[in-house]
C-alpha positions, 0 to 999 in steps of 0.5 A: 047957172043957178042950177050949176052952182047948186050942183057944184055946191052940193057935190064938189069938194076941194081943200081950198079954192084955187085959180081956174076952179069955177064953183069949187067949194068945201061941203060936208065930207061925203062917204066913200072914195073921191071920184076924179072925172077926166072928161075928154073935151075934144071935138072928136068925142060924141055927146054923152047922151044923144037926148040931152044937152051937153052940160045938162047931161054932164050935170045929170051924170054927177047925180048918179053919185048921190052925194059922193065927193068928186072932182072934174077935169075937162081936157083937150090940149095942155092949155085946154084944161078946166077944173070943176067948170062944167060950163066949159064942156063944149067938145071943142078942144083942138087937141087930145092930150092925156098926159096933162089931164092926168098931171092935173088929176095928180095935182088935185089928188095931192091937195087932199089929206093923206090917206084919202081914197080916190078912183079915176074915171076917164071918159074918152074916145081914146084918140091920142092927138097931142099938140106939138107946141104943148111939148116944146119944154118937155124934153122930147128926143129929137126925131121922136114920134110925139104921139108915141112919146106922149103915150109913154110919158102918160103910162109912166105918170099913171103908174106913179099915181097909184090910183085905180083907173076906170075907162069909159070908152064913149062912141067907137074907139079907133081901130088903130092899136086894137089888139086881137082879143082885147077887152071891149075892143079897147086900143092898146094904149087904154089897156096899158093905162089900165094895167099901169094904174091897177097892176095885175088886176088890169091884165087882159086875162083878169079883165076878160074874167071880170067882163064875163061876170059883169061886175066889180069885185074885190080881186076881179075888177072890170076897168074898161067899159064901152058906151055906144053913141046911142046908149048915152046916160042909160048905159053910163049911169050903172057904170058910174054907180058900179065904179063908185060903189064899195067893192063886193066879193060877188064876182069872186064868189060867182067865179069860184062857184061857176068855174073854180069849184066845178073844175076842182070837183072834176079834177078830184074825180079824174084824179080819183079814177086815175089812182083808184086801182090798188096798189099805191105807195104806202100799201102793203102786200102780205104773203103767207108762207109755209115752212120749206114750201116755195110761194111763187109770186106773179105781177099784175095777173087777174086773181081773186082778192081775199077781201072779195072780188077780183084784182088785176094789179099788184101781187098774186100767187101762181102754181108754177115757178115758170109763171112766177116773177119771184119765188119766196121760201120760208126757211128754218131760222139760224142754227139748231140750238138744241146741242144734240149730238155734241160731246158731253165730256167735261159738262157738269150735270147742271149743264147737261140739263140746261143744254137742250132748253129753249132760250126763254126756258134757259134764262128762267132756269139760270135765274132759278139756279142762281137764286135757289140752287145749291152752292155748287149750282150757284157757282156754276150758274155765275161762272157760266154767265160770266164766261158767256158775257165775256165772249164776243158776238162773232165768237158765239156765232161761230160756235153756234154754227152747225157746221162746226163741232164745238165742245158742249161746254163752249156751245152752252156758253155761246148759247147763254151769250145770246141771252144778253146779245139781242142783235145776234139773237135776232140774227140767228133765231128770227124767221128768214125768207129766201127770194129767188127772182127770174129773168135777166136780172135774176138774183138770190137774196135773204129778206129781212125787215128793211130789205128792199126788192123789185118785183116786176115793175114794183119796188118794195120795202120789207116791213116785217117777217114774223111767225104766225098767220094761217101758215108758219110765217108771213112777210109784209111788203110795203109798196115803195115804188108804183109806176103810174100815169104822170106819177100820180100815185107817188104825188097824191097822198095815201089817204086820198088814194084810199078814199077813192078805192073805198077801202078801209085798209091799205093792206091785203093778203096775197092769194 
């Protein structure tokens, strides 16, 4: 056994010799994790290699580690466990009991300094055959199936150890317990062991992916390997080297570039096609209006787009109300503030000069009278400003209503009140758009900034009503609700949708 002694002296590491350890030594510390080999020594397991003697094949397997630390547990039944003694590798164990094998491995692992990294390699044919005498003191429930009970205990123990477990199935594993779709056709017992030891990385889905890429990565690790009886060390060597080597990200990179990235590209393109059409939430439709002329608006009709080309979604103009979904009309804003036709009795000459002026011009003229006017004009301007500011908004609005016939003095005071009441001024002077909708839910309403409306299947918020554009006024409608397949146009960001429309702007003029 000189060869055996030299091999063990070079590779075996134990903190201290212990009874039953043949050839145990404390060589210089190796690099990488400590490999704990659990080798099935029962009579049912085929030789590791058909062309090598048993012990020589086992010693040769250790050389694959190239100086890395390892320990060996040969196991059969409870009384057939040998640590670091390759001479006992004879495949003559009467029983095959995994629980006591892992118990011994756990004991060895706890003898190392805290923080030591381990990896467990189990070589077996996965045939569970515990000896009844070995379990007499293990509190087996009366009437319980010993095999099932030992499997349950083994899985629980492996979960407590928290050491990564790799299984090399040598020969043809038993058909009993093999689940449909199992990785490497491994028995359910083996897969449960792997999952208990390795957590989510040992799930069947993760193992299927790892097997597909044939590598051991950082996240996708292959934990179950199969070696046919005729393959021997030629197949075992790369497996042991792969298990002992540091984890690499190659499998995750391949998984990302071969599966995830193409899938992401496909999904992005598919989503882009589904939301490519205008409109989407956040888009704007601008309707230009001429004073007093109704604009008849329809939904989802083929129409020419101002930016070029044709569109079949969103809003478009039609010639007749019978073809329209809604009609928008720009109307003269508020009351006429010129004061024409009012009784001028009791109004000073300065007041008669101020009455027909526009609001901005009226403000400048009042400031001019207060600063540069005669004594009488200054008194008049100050008195007018005082009376106007002491007037309430509802009072001023009532006086400015063309339906009434106030005195010219009261009308002028109400008009000056608008100069300091921005809310009332906007209410009475900003452009107004009247909406008339058709159908079962027909309605008539006035639109202003913040108003909401439904036009066909779309929901809008009015963001602006302003003078200008190619006509007298323009109303900006912000798409708030856009029905789409699976609600994609609501879920996907506006920037994403605009990118797939190849459009710089999110608004268009209705034509």
